[in-house]
PALUM-864747 format. One record per residue (C-alpha): residue number from 1; x, y, z. Coordinates in Angstrom, 3 decimals. Example, Ala and Ser with C-alpha at 12.3 -4.5 7.8 and 13.67 -1.06 7.14 Angstrom:
<node><k>1</k><X>12.300</X><Y>-4.500</Y><Z>7.800</Z></node>
<node><k>2</k><X>13.670</X><Y>-1.060</Y><Z>7.140</Z></node>
***
This chain:
<node><k>1</k><X>401.651</X><Y>224.824</Y><Z>222.767</Z></node>
<node><k>2</k><X>400.499</X><Y>223.302</Y><Z>225.976</Z></node>
<node><k>3</k><X>400.139</X><Y>219.552</Y><Z>226.450</Z></node>
<node><k>4</k><X>397.466</X><Y>218.072</Y><Z>228.624</Z></node>
<node><k>5</k><X>393.838</X><Y>217.079</Y><Z>228.244</Z></node>
<node><k>6</k><X>394.150</X><Y>216.009</Y><Z>224.596</Z></node>
<node><k>7</k><X>396.068</X><Y>212.762</Y><Z>225.061</Z></node>
<node><k>8</k><X>399.373</X><Y>214.517</Y><Z>225.536</Z></node>
<node><k>9</k><X>399.040</X><Y>216.255</Y><Z>222.121</Z></node>
<node><k>10</k><X>398.529</X><Y>219.913</Y><Z>221.417</Z></node>
<node><k>11</k><X>394.861</X><Y>220.821</Y><Z>220.779</Z></node>
<node><k>12</k><X>395.257</X><Y>221.415</Y><Z>217.023</Z></node>
<node><k>13</k><X>397.018</X><Y>218.077</Y><Z>216.470</Z></node>
<node><k>14</k><X>394.443</X><Y>216.254</Y><Z>218.606</Z></node>
<node><k>15</k><X>391.643</X><Y>217.668</Y><Z>216.418</Z></node>
<node><k>16</k><X>393.387</X><Y>216.652</Y><Z>213.197</Z></node>
<node><k>17</k><X>393.944</X><Y>213.105</Y><Z>214.447</Z></node>
<node><k>18</k><X>390.364</X><Y>212.664</Y><Z>215.697</Z></node>
<node><k>19</k><X>388.245</X><Y>210.360</Y><Z>213.529</Z></node>
<node><k>20</k><X>385.737</X><Y>212.242</Y><Z>211.384</Z></node>
<node><k>21</k><X>382.123</X><Y>211.601</Y><Z>212.233</Z></node>
<node><k>22</k><X>379.408</X><Y>212.657</Y><Z>209.796</Z></node>
<node><k>23</k><X>377.050</X><Y>215.070</Y><Z>211.559</Z></node>
<node><k>24</k><X>373.499</X><Y>213.830</Y><Z>211.856</Z></node>
<node><k>25</k><X>371.536</X><Y>216.569</Y><Z>210.077</Z></node>
<node><k>26</k><X>368.337</X><Y>214.529</Y><Z>209.819</Z></node>
<node><k>27</k><X>368.121</X><Y>212.351</Y><Z>212.926</Z></node>
<node><k>28</k><X>364.543</X><Y>211.362</Y><Z>211.935</Z></node>
<node><k>29</k><X>365.537</X><Y>210.178</Y><Z>208.441</Z></node>
<node><k>30</k><X>363.924</X><Y>206.704</Y><Z>208.742</Z></node>
<node><k>31</k><X>360.685</X><Y>208.376</Y><Z>209.861</Z></node>
<node><k>32</k><X>360.890</X><Y>210.925</Y><Z>207.036</Z></node>
<node><k>33</k><X>361.373</X><Y>208.116</Y><Z>204.498</Z></node>
<node><k>34</k><X>358.325</X><Y>206.341</Y><Z>205.945</Z></node>
<node><k>35</k><X>356.349</X><Y>209.603</Y><Z>205.853</Z></node>
<node><k>36</k><X>357.404</X><Y>210.121</Y><Z>202.208</Z></node>
<node><k>37</k><X>356.148</X><Y>206.674</Y><Z>201.236</Z></node>
<node><k>38</k><X>352.896</X><Y>207.237</Y><Z>203.127</Z></node>
<node><k>39</k><X>352.291</X><Y>210.667</Y><Z>201.558</Z></node>
<node><k>40</k><X>352.924</X><Y>209.347</Y><Z>198.055</Z></node>
<node><k>41</k><X>350.685</X><Y>206.302</Y><Z>198.617</Z></node>
<node><k>42</k><X>347.858</X><Y>208.496</Y><Z>199.963</Z></node>
<node><k>43</k><X>348.217</X><Y>210.909</Y><Z>197.037</Z></node>
<node><k>44</k><X>347.890</X><Y>208.010</Y><Z>194.597</Z></node>
<node><k>45</k><X>344.953</X><Y>206.453</Y><Z>196.492</Z></node>
<node><k>46</k><X>343.082</X><Y>209.748</Y><Z>196.286</Z></node>
<node><k>47</k><X>343.666</X><Y>209.870</Y><Z>192.532</Z></node>
<node><k>48</k><X>346.329</X><Y>212.541</Y><Z>192.585</Z></node>
<node><k>49</k><X>348.491</X><Y>213.069</Y><Z>189.527</Z></node>
<node><k>50</k><X>352.164</X><Y>212.336</Y><Z>190.312</Z></node>
<node><k>51</k><X>353.322</X><Y>215.198</Y><Z>188.104</Z></node>
<node><k>52</k><X>351.367</X><Y>217.736</Y><Z>190.121</Z></node>
<node><k>53</k><X>352.858</X><Y>216.583</Y><Z>193.449</Z></node>
<node><k>54</k><X>356.527</X><Y>216.896</Y><Z>192.586</Z></node>
<node><k>55</k><X>358.447</X><Y>218.381</Y><Z>189.694</Z></node>
<node><k>56</k><X>361.051</X><Y>215.630</Y><Z>189.410</Z></node>
<node><k>57</k><X>360.783</X><Y>211.966</Y><Z>190.353</Z></node>
<node><k>58</k><X>363.699</X><Y>212.254</Y><Z>192.771</Z></node>
<node><k>59</k><X>362.636</X><Y>215.492</Y><Z>194.471</Z></node>
<node><k>60</k><X>362.869</X><Y>215.149</Y><Z>198.267</Z></node>
<node><k>61</k><X>359.594</X><Y>215.409</Y><Z>200.147</Z></node>
<node><k>62</k><X>360.273</X><Y>218.908</Y><Z>201.449</Z></node>
<node><k>63</k><X>360.013</X><Y>220.107</Y><Z>197.820</Z></node>
<node><k>64</k><X>356.671</X><Y>218.401</Y><Z>197.183</Z></node>
<node><k>65</k><X>353.702</X><Y>220.685</Y><Z>196.619</Z></node>
<node><k>66</k><X>351.428</X><Y>221.100</Y><Z>199.595</Z></node>
<node><k>67</k><X>353.672</X><Y>219.154</Y><Z>201.982</Z></node>
<node><k>68</k><X>355.474</X><Y>220.796</Y><Z>204.908</Z></node>
<node><k>69</k><X>358.286</X><Y>219.072</Y><Z>206.790</Z></node>
<node><k>70</k><X>359.597</X><Y>220.176</Y><Z>210.181</Z></node>
<node><k>71</k><X>362.293</X><Y>218.432</Y><Z>212.186</Z></node>
<node><k>72</k><X>362.308</X><Y>215.508</Y><Z>209.791</Z></node>
<node><k>73</k><X>358.545</X><Y>214.806</Y><Z>209.910</Z></node>
<node><k>74</k><X>355.561</X><Y>215.690</Y><Z>207.738</Z></node>
<node><k>75</k><X>353.511</X><Y>218.189</Y><Z>209.754</Z></node>
<node><k>76</k><X>351.216</X><Y>219.691</Y><Z>207.124</Z></node>
<node><k>77</k><X>349.398</X><Y>218.511</Y><Z>204.028</Z></node>
<node><k>78</k><X>347.556</X><Y>221.191</Y><Z>202.063</Z></node>
<node><k>79</k><X>345.937</X><Y>219.545</Y><Z>199.072</Z></node>
<node><k>80</k><X>342.993</X><Y>221.867</Y><Z>198.680</Z></node>
<node><k>81</k><X>341.474</X><Y>222.070</Y><Z>195.195</Z></node>
<node><k>82</k><X>343.786</X><Y>219.421</Y><Z>193.699</Z></node>
<node><k>83</k><X>341.024</X><Y>217.472</Y><Z>191.913</Z></node>
<node><k>84</k><X>341.394</X><Y>214.566</Y><Z>194.305</Z></node>
<node><k>85</k><X>338.727</X><Y>211.873</Y><Z>194.271</Z></node>
<node><k>86</k><X>338.091</X><Y>208.443</Y><Z>195.788</Z></node>
<node><k>87</k><X>338.069</X><Y>208.189</Y><Z>199.567</Z></node>
<node><k>88</k><X>340.387</X><Y>209.399</Y><Z>202.305</Z></node>
<node><k>89</k><X>342.688</X><Y>206.436</Y><Z>202.954</Z></node>
<node><k>90</k><X>343.062</X><Y>205.354</Y><Z>206.605</Z></node>
<node><k>91</k><X>346.781</X><Y>205.078</Y><Z>205.764</Z></node>
<node><k>92</k><X>346.993</X><Y>208.864</Y><Z>206.163</Z></node>
<node><k>93</k><X>346.807</X><Y>208.250</Y><Z>209.922</Z></node>
<node><k>94</k><X>350.340</X><Y>206.830</Y><Z>209.802</Z></node>
<node><k>95</k><X>351.473</X><Y>210.464</Y><Z>209.556</Z></node>
<node><k>96</k><X>351.359</X><Y>210.799</Y><Z>213.335</Z></node>
<node><k>97</k><X>353.249</X><Y>214.128</Y><Z>213.445</Z></node>
<node><k>98</k><X>350.617</X><Y>215.786</Y><Z>211.239</Z></node>
<node><k>99</k><X>349.358</X><Y>219.105</Y><Z>212.621</Z></node>
<node><k>100</k><X>347.335</X><Y>220.323</Y><Z>209.630</Z></node>
<node><k>101</k><X>345.361</X><Y>218.351</Y><Z>207.068</Z></node>
<node><k>102</k><X>343.565</X><Y>220.384</Y><Z>204.392</Z></node>
<node><k>103</k><X>341.676</X><Y>218.429</Y><Z>201.716</Z></node>
<node><k>104</k><X>338.842</X><Y>220.891</Y><Z>201.013</Z></node>
<node><k>105</k><X>337.506</X><Y>221.638</Y><Z>197.559</Z></node>
<node><k>106</k><X>338.087</X><Y>218.228</Y><Z>196.009</Z></node>
<node><k>107</k><X>335.725</X><Y>215.395</Y><Z>195.071</Z></node>
<node><k>108</k><X>336.559</X><Y>213.019</Y><Z>197.895</Z></node>
<node><k>109</k><X>333.850</X><Y>210.433</Y><Z>198.542</Z></node>
<node><k>110</k><X>332.889</X><Y>207.954</Y><Z>201.209</Z></node>
<node><k>111</k><X>333.033</X><Y>208.458</Y><Z>204.920</Z></node>
<node><k>112</k><X>335.661</X><Y>210.044</Y><Z>207.122</Z></node>
<node><k>113</k><X>337.896</X><Y>207.226</Y><Z>208.377</Z></node>
<node><k>114</k><X>337.416</X><Y>206.813</Y><Z>212.125</Z></node>
<node><k>115</k><X>341.202</X><Y>206.346</Y><Z>212.340</Z></node>
<node><k>116</k><X>341.596</X><Y>210.119</Y><Z>211.847</Z></node>
<node><k>117</k><X>340.857</X><Y>210.385</Y><Z>215.562</Z></node>
<node><k>118</k><X>344.296</X><Y>208.882</Y><Z>216.238</Z></node>
<node><k>119</k><X>345.991</X><Y>212.003</Y><Z>214.832</Z></node>
<node><k>120</k><X>346.281</X><Y>213.591</Y><Z>218.256</Z></node>
<node><k>121</k><X>348.708</X><Y>216.323</Y><Z>217.092</Z></node>
<node><k>122</k><X>346.203</X><Y>217.669</Y><Z>214.562</Z></node>
<node><k>123</k><X>345.382</X><Y>221.340</Y><Z>215.102</Z></node>
<node><k>124</k><X>343.433</X><Y>221.909</Y><Z>211.873</Z></node>
<node><k>125</k><X>341.270</X><Y>219.507</Y><Z>209.850</Z></node>
<node><k>126</k><X>339.630</X><Y>220.854</Y><Z>206.709</Z></node>
<node><k>127</k><X>337.417</X><Y>218.466</Y><Z>204.733</Z></node>
<node><k>128</k><X>334.752</X><Y>220.889</Y><Z>203.500</Z></node>
<node><k>129</k><X>333.427</X><Y>221.096</Y><Z>199.936</Z></node>
<node><k>130</k><X>333.857</X><Y>217.441</Y><Z>199.002</Z></node>
<node><k>131</k><X>331.401</X><Y>214.605</Y><Z>198.407</Z></node>
<node><k>132</k><X>331.907</X><Y>212.958</Y><Z>201.807</Z></node>
<node><k>133</k><X>328.923</X><Y>211.057</Y><Z>203.157</Z></node>
<node><k>134</k><X>327.800</X><Y>208.998</Y><Z>206.119</Z></node>
<node><k>135</k><X>328.290</X><Y>210.408</Y><Z>209.579</Z></node>
<node><k>136</k><X>331.099</X><Y>212.144</Y><Z>211.410</Z></node>
<node><k>137</k><X>333.067</X><Y>209.616</Y><Z>213.476</Z></node>
<node><k>138</k><X>332.988</X><Y>210.240</Y><Z>217.209</Z></node>
<node><k>139</k><X>336.725</X><Y>209.469</Y><Z>217.281</Z></node>
<node><k>140</k><X>337.378</X><Y>213.024</Y><Z>216.010</Z></node>
<node><k>141</k><X>336.587</X><Y>214.191</Y><Z>219.540</Z></node>
<node><k>142</k><X>339.831</X><Y>212.449</Y><Z>220.630</Z></node>
<node><k>143</k><X>341.902</X><Y>215.111</Y><Z>218.882</Z></node>
<node><k>144</k><X>342.471</X><Y>217.329</Y><Z>221.921</Z></node>
<node><k>145</k><X>344.701</X><Y>219.848</Y><Z>220.108</Z></node>
<node><k>146</k><X>342.158</X><Y>220.441</Y><Z>217.341</Z></node>
<node><k>147</k><X>341.303</X><Y>224.130</Y><Z>216.984</Z></node>
<node><k>148</k><X>339.865</X><Y>224.281</Y><Z>213.462</Z></node>
<node><k>149</k><X>337.387</X><Y>221.756</Y><Z>212.122</Z></node>
<node><k>150</k><X>335.777</X><Y>222.321</Y><Z>208.707</Z></node>
<node><k>151</k><X>333.256</X><Y>219.703</Y><Z>207.588</Z></node>
<node><k>152</k><X>330.641</X><Y>221.824</Y><Z>205.818</Z></node>
<node><k>153</k><X>329.348</X><Y>221.341</Y><Z>202.260</Z></node>
<node><k>154</k><X>329.454</X><Y>217.578</Y><Z>201.925</Z></node>
<node><k>155</k><X>326.812</X><Y>214.901</Y><Z>201.322</Z></node>
<node><k>156</k><X>326.237</X><Y>213.919</Y><Z>204.941</Z></node>
<node><k>157</k><X>323.560</X><Y>211.417</Y><Z>205.887</Z></node>
<node><k>158</k><X>320.316</X><Y>213.360</Y><Z>206.545</Z></node>
<node><k>159</k><X>320.012</X><Y>211.491</Y><Z>209.858</Z></node>
<node><k>160</k><X>323.535</X><Y>212.504</Y><Z>210.842</Z></node>
<node><k>161</k><X>323.034</X><Y>215.007</Y><Z>213.609</Z></node>
<node><k>162</k><X>326.353</X><Y>215.991</Y><Z>215.117</Z></node>
<node><k>163</k><X>326.163</X><Y>217.217</Y><Z>218.656</Z></node>
<node><k>164</k><X>328.197</X><Y>220.384</Y><Z>219.052</Z></node>
<node><k>165</k><X>328.693</X><Y>219.337</Y><Z>222.677</Z></node>
<node><k>166</k><X>330.764</X><Y>216.399</Y><Z>221.453</Z></node>
<node><k>167</k><X>333.235</X><Y>218.850</Y><Z>219.968</Z></node>
<node><k>168</k><X>333.055</X><Y>221.405</Y><Z>222.782</Z></node>
<node><k>169</k><X>335.548</X><Y>219.249</Y><Z>224.702</Z></node>
<node><k>170</k><X>338.099</X><Y>220.090</Y><Z>222.046</Z></node>
<node><k>171</k><X>340.181</X><Y>223.210</Y><Z>222.063</Z></node>
<node><k>172</k><X>338.173</X><Y>224.092</Y><Z>218.936</Z></node>
<node><k>173</k><X>337.865</X><Y>227.819</Y><Z>218.452</Z></node>
<node><k>174</k><X>336.394</X><Y>227.554</Y><Z>214.961</Z></node>
<node><k>175</k><X>334.115</X><Y>224.714</Y><Z>213.993</Z></node>
<node><k>176</k><X>332.270</X><Y>224.747</Y><Z>210.701</Z></node>
<node><k>177</k><X>329.957</X><Y>221.791</Y><Z>210.651</Z></node>
<node><k>178</k><X>327.453</X><Y>223.527</Y><Z>208.417</Z></node>
<node><k>179</k><X>324.055</X><Y>221.878</Y><Z>208.233</Z></node>
<node><k>180</k><X>325.198</X><Y>218.983</Y><Z>210.407</Z></node>
<node><k>181</k><X>324.007</X><Y>220.857</Y><Z>213.474</Z></node>
<node><k>182</k><X>320.435</X><Y>221.115</Y><Z>212.189</Z></node>
<node><k>183</k><X>317.926</X><Y>218.374</Y><Z>213.036</Z></node>
<node><k>184</k><X>317.775</X><Y>217.337</Y><Z>209.385</Z></node>
<node><k>185</k><X>319.059</X><Y>218.528</Y><Z>206.066</Z></node>
<node><k>186</k><X>318.691</X><Y>217.385</Y><Z>202.468</Z></node>
<node><k>187</k><X>321.507</X><Y>215.832</Y><Z>200.524</Z></node>
<node><k>188</k><X>322.957</X><Y>217.949</Y><Z>197.769</Z></node>
<node><k>189</k><X>321.852</X><Y>216.864</Y><Z>194.334</Z></node>
***
């Protein structure tokens, strides 16, 4: 075998003598751990049952129901019709790689946190069919990648009149604001 570029040793021997370095399969591991803690805390704050989120206590986040992980980050939460209640915690905005957030068909109350506007990677936001009230924060217009916005069938303030023009700046191709675009609408009973 030829000597040379491997410290005067044949290639095979040079490879055997080289110190082993563990490959970095999950370079974003600290971020994924933070995302895991945030997802679990949000699930609990919204009244979610731990048993329905993961089968085993030690299941990694990529096995959790309704949670999608790509490149070591949480990019999708689909918790539609999971009997969630309480309010949407502003903590959810710590999931800054989130592209899709689907919380429709629950019993979430209160207003939409204005902090949701900081989720600039969000492509789809689905909050329809809840018990949300108040008005739609103008900060949602900051989400430039947003294509799908579903806010219909909630308990919006009757004086809340969302201007469609405010959301026309978005890349939104489908916007379901429901009765929010009408001059006035009654609250659901």
